[in-house]
C-alpha positions in Angstrom: 38.8 72.3 -128.6 38.8 71.4 -124.6 40.8 67.7 -124.8 41.2 66.0 -121.0 44.1 65.0 -120.2 43.5 61.1 -119.1 45.2 59.9 -116.3 46.7 56.6 -116.2 44.9 54.6 -113.2 46.7 54.0 -109.8 45.9 50.1 -109.5 48.8 49.9 -106.1 46.9 52.1 -104.9 43.4 51.0 -105.7 43.8 47.7 -105.0 45.6 47.9 -101.3 43.1 49.8 -100.9 40.5 47.8 -101.5 42.5 44.6 -99.1 41.5 47.7 -96.6 38.0 47.4 -97.2 38.0 43.8 -97.4 39.8 43.6 -94.1 38.3 46.0 -92.1 35.1 44.6 -92.7 36.4 41.3 -91.9 37.4 42.8 -88.4 33.8 44.3 -88.2 31.5 40.9 -89.2 34.3 38.8 -86.5 33.2 41.6 -83.6 29.9 41.3 -84.2 29.7 38.0 -84.3 32.1 37.5 -81.0 28.9 40.4 -79.1 26.3 38.9 -80.5 27.4 35.1 -78.3 28.7 37.0 -75.7 25.7 39.0 -75.3 23.3 35.8 -75.8 25.0 33.4 -74.0 23.8 30.7 -71.8 25.4 30.6 -68.7 21.8 28.9 -66.8 20.7 31.7 -64.5 17.4 32.7 -66.2 16.2 29.3 -65.0 17.2 29.8 -61.4 14.8 31.1 -60.1 12.1 28.4 -60.9 15.4 25.5 -60.0 15.3 26.9 -56.5 11.7 26.5 -55.9 11.2 23.4 -58.1 14.3 22.1 -55.1 12.5 24.2 -52.1 9.4 21.5 -53.2 11.5 18.6 -53.7 13.2 19.0 -50.6 10.7 20.3 -48.8 11.4 20.0 -44.6 13.5 16.8 -45.8 17.3 16.8 -46.6 18.5 16.5 -50.0 19.1 13.0 -49.5 16.2 11.8 -48.8 14.3 14.0 -50.7 16.1 12.4 -53.5 15.1 8.8 -52.9 11.2 9.3 -52.1 10.9 12.2 -55.1 9.6 10.5 -58.6 11.2 11.2 -61.5 9.4 13.4 -63.0 10.7 15.8 -59.8 14.4 14.7 -60.4 13.7 15.6 -64.3 13.1 18.7 -64.1 15.3 19.7 -61.7 18.6 18.8 -64.2 17.0 20.3 -67.0 16.8 24.1 -64.5 19.6 23.3 -63.0 22.1 26.3 -64.1 25.6 25.7 -65.5 27.1 25.4 -62.2 25.8 22.7 -60.9 24.1 21.0 -63.8 27.0 17.9 -63.9 25.9 17.3 -60.2 22.3 17.2 -61.1 22.8 15.3 -64.9 24.9 12.0 -62.1 22.4 12.5 -59.6 19.7 12.0 -62.4 21.2 9.2 -64.3 21.0 6.6 -60.8 18.3 8.0 -59.7 16.2 8.0 -62.5 17.6 4.2 -63.4 15.3 2.2 -63.1 18.1 -1.1 -62.5 22.2 -0.2 -62.1 24.3 -2.5 -62.0 26.4 -3.4 -59.2 29.5 -1.5 -59.9 27.5 1.7 -61.2 25.4 1.6 -57.7 29.6 2.3 -55.9 30.9 4.5 -58.4 27.6 6.9 -58.2 28.0 5.6 -53.8 31.3 7.5 -54.0 30.6 10.7 -56.5 27.6 10.8 -53.6 28.7 13.1 -50.6 30.3 14.8 -52.9 28.1 16.1 -55.4 25.0 16.6 -53.0 27.7 19.5 -51.4 28.0 20.6 -54.7 24.5 21.4 -54.4 23.4 21.9 -51.0 26.3 25.0 -52.0 24.7 26.2 -54.3 21.2 26.4 -52.8 23.0 28.3 -49.5 24.7 30.9 -51.4 22.0 30.9 -54.9 18.3 29.8 -53.9 19.4 31.1 -50.0 17.5 27.7 -49.3 19.2 25.9 -46.4 19.3 22.3 -47.2 19.5 20.2 -43.6 22.4 18.0 -44.5 
């Protein structure tokens, strides 16, 4: 008769292997999530060509300041939506001033104080990234 000799189970070794598998799985999952978000991060640059085209169409041969005064709300909203991350805050503050039908005196003063820096930021970005020289 061939009787089998039973070997006792090594519960500590099994527990260690399971722990290693769970930790390894968690590490792989975290790395996969990081890669996914880094690979799909939106910095607004995919809209750069449309943004540059819309900005060029709005400004034409005018200065940015004059173009904003003459622009309609739809143009400003479109450019604000297309704005890349680098200039998005500048367009947000400009669009607030341009699109607001009834700004209070205090808001107008604050906007007037920030206006040169905001216009400079947009002008510099247009020159660097759109090959678009906006007159002052």
